Every structure is written in C-alpha cells, then in structure tokens.
N, C-alpha and C positions, 0 to 999 in steps of 0.2 A: 440835373436842376436847374441849373443857372442856365443852361438853352433852354428849358420849358418856361424859365419864369423869361427870358425875353421875349418866348413867341406868345405867350400872355402878354404883357407889357406892348407889345407890337399887335395886338387882338384887340384888345383895349382904345387901343390908341387910333386903329383906325373906323372903330366903331362911334369914339368921342367926335373925330376930325368929319363925319359927314352926317354927326346929327345938330353941328353949329354951322353946314354948313346955309348959304342963301336960299331960300326953297324956292324951288323954279318956280314958274310962271305955269300956272295949272294946276296945280297941286298943292294941298294941304299942308302945315306943316305936321299933324300925325304923321300924313304917307310918310314924310322924308324922315322923322323920328325910326318909325316902323322900320323904314329900308335901310338905316343905319344898325340896327338892333341885327336885322334878316343877315344885312352884309357883314356885319362882324363874327356873327356865328357861323356862318359858313367859311369866314377864315379860319376859324378855329377850328370846324372840322378837317380844314387843310392841315394847319401845322401842328394840332394834336398838343396843346400844351396842357390839357387836362383830357382824359377819357369823352367822347363824343356827347356819350350821355350826360358826365355832368356839366359840357357848355349847354347843351341845350336845357339841361334843369336852370343853369344860370339864368340862360336868356327868357326862358318864359319867368322867368319871376321878377327881371328887372321891368319885363313889357309891361306887367301890370303895377308892380311898385309905381315906377317912374307914370303912369296912370296912360300909358300910351294907346293902351287896350283894353277892359273889364275883367275883371279876374276870371270869370267865366269864359270866356272868349279865348284868353290866356291857356285855360286850362281842357278848351273844346277838343284838341287835337286828339289828347286819350281815351277819346270814347271812338275813332274813328272806325269804323266796320272792317274797313282792307286793312287796318294795321293789324287788327286784333286775327284775321284772318291768316297774316304771318308769324305771329306770335301760335297758331294754333298747327301750321304748320313744321314751324320749329321742333312740336312735339310729334307730328307725324317723324317726322325726322331720326328723332330718340329713338322711338319704337323699332324704325329697322335697324338703327346703327344695335342697341340693348339687344333685342331678340335675334341679330345676324340675321334677319332677312336680306338684309342688302346683301351680305357675302355670298349666300346660297344664291341669289341670283346670279350673280357675276361666276360663280365656279359653273354652277348650272348653262349657263351661254358657254364659257369656256371648253366646258367636258365636250360639248355637241361643235361648235365649231373654230375652236382654238390651234390648230394643227400648222400652223403659219402663223409670220411675224405679224403678217397684214390681218389673219382673221384675228388674232388677239388687237389688231387696233379697234378693231371692227366691234371685239368684242365687251372692250370698257367702254365704246362709244353707245351700244345700245344697252349695257346697266346702265350708264350713265340716264341714257332716255329715260329708262324704264321709273329711275327711283326719283327723276329733277320733277315730278310733280308734286311732291308729297318734304320736297327737299327745300325751302328753300334759303338753304346756305350753303354753296358751292364750294366753300370751303369745307363744312362736315361731307358734304356728298362725295369731292373731289379728294379733299385730303386724309377725311377720317373713314371713307369706306374704300376707298379707289383707291388710293395711294398705298396703303399697305398691303395691296396683292398687286402692283407693280413693282414694287420694292423688291415682293419677295418672287416673284419671277423673274425678276432681270438678276438676282441671285441665283436662282435656278438654273439659269443658261450662264453661269460665271461671268455677269454682263456687269462692272464695277465702275465707279467715277472715277478712273483713271484713263491714262489717254490710252493704254494699250485695248482695252476690253469695254470702253463705255460705248462704242458704235453698234457692239455685235447685236445688241437688239434695245439695250438701257435709254438709251439716246431718242430712240424713236420711238417708244411705250411712253417716255413721261411725256414727250411733246405730244403727242398723238391724244393722250386721253387728257392732257389739260386745256389744247383745243377744243375737242369735243365736248367738255364740263365748261368751256364758255359759251359752245351756240346752244347747246340745252337752257341755260341758263336764259335765254331770250325768247325760250318757248312757251312758257307756261309762268302766269302770275305769280303763283307759287313755285317758283324752282330760285329765284334767290331777291333776297328781300327789297333792292332797291325797287323793285318793277309795279311794289304796290303803289310807291311814294309817285312813280310815272302817272298812275291809276288815279290815285289824288290829287296830282297837278294837275293832269289832263281837265279832271271836271272843274277844277275850280280856275283855271286862265283859258279854257278854250270852251267849256261847256260838253267836254266829250264825255260819255261815261261809257269804260271799257268792263266789259264783263270777264268772267275767268273761261267761259266757254268760246266767247268773241273774238278773245288774245289766244286760245289754244287753236282757235278756229282760224282765226289770220297769221298765225307763225305755222303750221302744221308742213305747208307747203315748203315754207323757203327755207324752214328748220330742218325739216327730214333731208330735203338736197344739200344745203350746206354738211350736215352729218354725213351723208353719203360719201363726198368728197372728201371730206376733213382726213379722215384717217391714210384714206389714195394719197391723198395733195404730200403730206407729209413723209410719206413714203416714197415717192418720188424727191420731196425737196431733201432727204437727210435717210437716205436707205442704212438699212442697217442692215451687216455683213451677214447676219443670220436669218434666213431667208424661210427655212422649215423648220417647224416648233413640233415634231412628232411627239414630245414629251408632253407639252402644256396638259391636254384632255386627262393623260394619267395623272398629274400632279395635282388637276382640278377634282379626281375623284379619287383624289386620299384624300383632298381636304374637306369634301363631302362625307365622306366616312368617315372621318371622323368629328365630323360635325352629328352626324348620328341624324334620325329622321328629323322629320318638321316638328319644329315642338309648336306647343300650344299657343306660346306667344306669338310665335311664327306666323302659327295659323289667323288669330286674332287680328295682327296687323296686318296680314295678306287683305284678309278679308273687309275690313275696315278701310284699306287705302281702295279696294277695288268698289266698294258701298261709296265712298265721297267721291270718285271720278265720275259713275255714273250719274248721281245727283248734281254735281257742278254741270256737268255737261248736258245736262237735262233742264237746268235750273231755269232756262228759259218762259219753259213749255210747265213746269208743275211750281214757277214762282218762290221758289225755296230761293232761302240768301245764303251766296256762298260761305258765308262765315257762320252762322246759326247752322249748316252741315257739318264744316269743321270742330266745331263744338262738340255739337253731338256729337261725331265718331271719336272727337276725343274722349270725352263721357264713358263709351262702350271699351275702350282701351284700359280705362280707368278703371272701372268695373270691373273688366274679364282680369285685370292684373298685369297687362300685358306691358304697361308702366303706371311707376308709383306714381303717390303723390311729392313724396320727397322727391322723387325726378322730377317731377315739374314744375319744385321750386326750386330744385337745382338747373336749370337749367336756363344758365345767365346769359345766354344771346339771345334767348325767346325773350328776356324781360328788359334787357337792355337796348334791345331793338325796340320797346313798346315804349322805352323812356324819349330816346332819341328823336325815333321817330311823329313820334306822338310831338314833343317839343314844337319840333321843325314844323310839322300840320299846323300845330297851333299858330305859328309865326308868319307860312304862309298863305295861311288864310286869310288873316289879319291884314296881310300884305297886296292880296288881292280888293279883297274887301276897299280899302285905303284908294286905290285907285291909281298906283303908282302902277301896275305892271301893265295894265290900258294906257296911260299914258308914253308909258316907254316904250309901246310898241308901235303904237302911231306915229313919235316921234322916227325910229328907227326905219318902220316902212314908208315915210314921207321923204327918205333920204335912198332909197332904192328903188326910186322912180323907171320907167324903162324898162324893169324886170318882172317878168311875171312870176305871179304865184307861184306855178310847178318848180322854177329856176330859183326862185328865191327860196326855197323850202329845200331841194338839192344840197344848196350854197350852205344851208345850215347846217345841213346833217351830217357835211362832210369835215365842216370846221367843228360841229358836237362831239364830233366821233373823234378825230385826230386831234383834238384837245385834249384827252384823256392822255395823253402823253405826257402832259403835268398833271397829274395828279394819281394817287396812290390808293384810289375810293373810289368805286361804283355809287357810293349812297353821295360823298362828297360833291361829284360830282354833278349827278344828278339833281342834286339839293341846289348848285350854285347856279345851272345851265337849261333845265327843262324848261320850267315856266317861262322865263325870257324868253326862250328860242319858239317855242310852240305860239307863243302869241304873237311874234314877231311875223312868223310863216302865215298863220292867220288872217294878220291887219296886210300882208301882202299880198293876199289874194289867193295862198293856198286851200282846201277843202279840211275842212277841222278833223275831221275820221282819219283822213291821209296824215296827217301831219303827229297825231296823237300816234299813231301805229308806228309809223314812222322812224318818230325819236326814239319812242317806248323801245322798239326792239334792237335798238342800238345797243342798248344798256347791259347787254350780256356780253354780247360778241367786242365790246368794247375793253374787257379784261384780257383777252387774247392776246394785247401790244406789247404790254413789255412785263419783265420779270415783280414787278411792284406794285402792277396794274389792278389787283385785286387780291383776294385773300390768300386762294390756294397757288397763286403764281409763285412767293418765295419756296413755299414746300415743294413743288416741284423744280420750281430753279435750283434750291438751295438742294439738295440732292446729289448735287454735281456733274448729271451726264452731258449739260449743255455750256457752251462759254456763253455770254451776254451777247456777244454778237451773232452766234447763232439764233438763239433765244429771239434778237430783235426781230431777225431777219425774217427768220418763218412767221413768226408770229404778224408781220407786215403783210408779208404775201397773203397769206392767211387772211388777214382781213381785210383783203381786196377783195378777196374771193367769198365772203363773207358779206359785205357791203351789195356785191350782185346780187346776189340771191336774196338775200332780203327787200334791199329797196329797187333791185332790178326787177327780178322774179314777182317780190313779192308784192309789187305794188300792181302789178298785172291781178294777181290772185285775188288781193282788196279789192280790186273793180268787178272781180268776177263775183262776189261774195257781199258785193252792195258794201263796202267802206265807207267810199266816196262816189 
C-alpha cells in the first residue's frame, strides 16, 4: 500500500511539475498542460499505482475538469472504431476458449505432425498463428490456450522444472511457444491489443491509415519467415535432450477422443471466424468496416449461444481495454490537436541534420525496440513512444507509410526480450524451466532475427506492395 502511495505521489508530482513549466516558444499553454496530463498518465501506466483503467479514467476526468479540453473531446476516444474492434476480438477469443476450439486445433495439428520435439515446437507455432487473428490478448492465447497444453506435454514426457529433467523437452517447448506467440502478436491488428493503438496513433500523428487487411498483407511475409525460423532457432540455441516424441500424436488423439465430436458451439465459432477473416481480408473491395464486421459476427455467436451475454458482461479484459485505451486515445488526440507532437518532431528533426530519413527511421526503430527492456507492458510502451517517434521519423524525411508499419510491426516481437516484457512472459518463465540468464539470452538473439525479418525483409516486401 505504501509503495503504491509513493508511486501515486510521484505520478502526480510529474504532472504538476510539467504543468507549471514555462511554455516553450511556439506552443500554447493548452498544449503544455495537455502534455503534462499525458506524461503523468504514461508514468502512471508504467508505475501502476492504480490499475491503468483507473488512471486513464482519472486523467480523462481531469482534462475536462481543468478545462484543458472540452468534455466531448475528453470522451471522444471511447467511440473509436478500432478500439471496439479489439473489444470484439476479445469476445472472439472467449468463443475459442469456451467452446474448446482452440484446444481442438492444437491437438489436431499435434496428432498430425507432433512426432518430434522440433515438430511439437512448430505445432504450437502453427496453432498460435491460426487463432491469433481473433485473439487480441497474447496472454489469453499463449497463457490460456497453449500454456496448459505445453505444460501437460512436459509432464507427459517426464520433463519437470528441475535441473535434472527441465532440459529433456520442457525448456525448449516453453521458450519456443512463447517466442512464437510474440511473433504472431505482430502479424495482425487483432492479435494483440496495443496494435490497435498503433493504428490510431499512426492516423493521428502522421496521417497514415492502416487497415486490417493492409496490416495483415504487410506482415504476412516477414511474419511467416520469422515464424518458420523461430522453433528451429530456439531448438539450436537450447536443444532438448529428447529429440523424438512418438508418443505425442497418441496423446493428442486421446485428448481429441476425450473431447468427442466437434460441438455445435465449436462449429459456430469456426464458421464465424472464417466469415470474419474473409470479410476483413476483402473489406477494401466490399467497403465493409472492420469493426462492424466484428460486431455482426459477435452477434451471430450470441444468437447461436456459442457465447452468452453473461459471458460478454464478465469479459473484464475487453471492458478494461475499452476504458484505458479509449481514455488514452482521447488524451493522445487532444495532444496532437494542440500542436505539441508537430512542434516536438520539428525540434528533434532539426537536430538530426545530415541524417537521411531512412537512417533516422532505422535508428529510431532500434531505440524503440530495445527501449522495451525498461517496460513491463506493450501498451505502456506504445503509449509513451509511438506517436513521438513516428512524427520525428517523418519530419526527418522517412516515408510515412514505411514509418507507421515499421514501428507498428515491432509491437509484438519486443515482448520476447524479457521475462516481464508482456503478459504471457511471466506465465512461461514462472513455470521454472529456464533461468533468467537463459531467457534473456535466447530472447535477445531471437529479437535480432525478428528485427531482420520485419525491418529487413519486411521493408523490401512493403516496397513491393506499395506501402512506401
């Protein structure tokens, strides 16, 4: 309690100090006041004196109460369509978990190709890829669906979190599955919640509109390449003692037999998921809004009772995300409209003389990526750095489309750096199969490969598809 009080006092002190700073030339007092509230909010997100939803709500209230912005502006973020897309995707994830479809997919793939440790690594990666477009919480996907399966496999092969047996297969499966989860988190707007924040901030700060289909097309090539490399790379970095697992397909078949035939709820979730993917992928041709597609599909699941309204009400992750992200979007929009971001970008860009736009973007991307060693939340990281870094890169001469996609694509993969970097990290690390040194070493090496895939191969691919 004392620690939280100290964090709260520090957060407020930061805001008050910035509020009373002299207003720099070229800025209006309103812009400086909005900046003070925004920075204090981000500090609160990082320190967690209160849940981030509570911090966002307080900040939104203060911004209107202190007349920095109008009440309608303070509440505008809660109507953001992209945020409601993420809320809808949380409910998709609920369907996968409640119906058992996520587990069935994993066991089906395991029964087909799970005859070795390496193949089991790819089984988890493929499963994650299949369900990631409709699971905007990498914690729900990696922790709620895949982790119980991985942990059961470890036990089945007598690999426990002790020095004697952890390397038998458990260490490999834990790290490989987690790293793959981070890669798929970068591949779709709806595969992790902060991606939608990137979309909204890209539109506000540099005027780039990223659609669901456009993001998926941009990340499919670098993402698949990274996903193909990941299980094999971890296999080489931390080879399991057990190379062949002929029992795994039989374990999967027994689990499938215990689950019985595909239920009506599973069929509904699968059908709705395929429908949503098809409509999202063709939205540029049909003109259907991605969020409206998602809401209609959720309606079908409700009508078919694959999920119930009580389930929707109890889905705290969705509503928590709506509150904190909606509040943050209101503040970010107001900060951008105040002229602060534009002013900041010009000041920084003016001090980057002699550096080309592409070079500036590369430097900023690397700083953005590895600054995550200091964050325990993808959302807090994106909130703190995305808009400013994007604006600086564009002001320095980098193409806007390339800038938006380059920074956005790093959101998921930066979660693989540490054992606290993102939600599922403590789950997998906490299982006890890897030491902190092992986790950080493998995470850093994987991050280099992922950066090469997304910023190297990805940049070339984005040129081909006309993103820049």
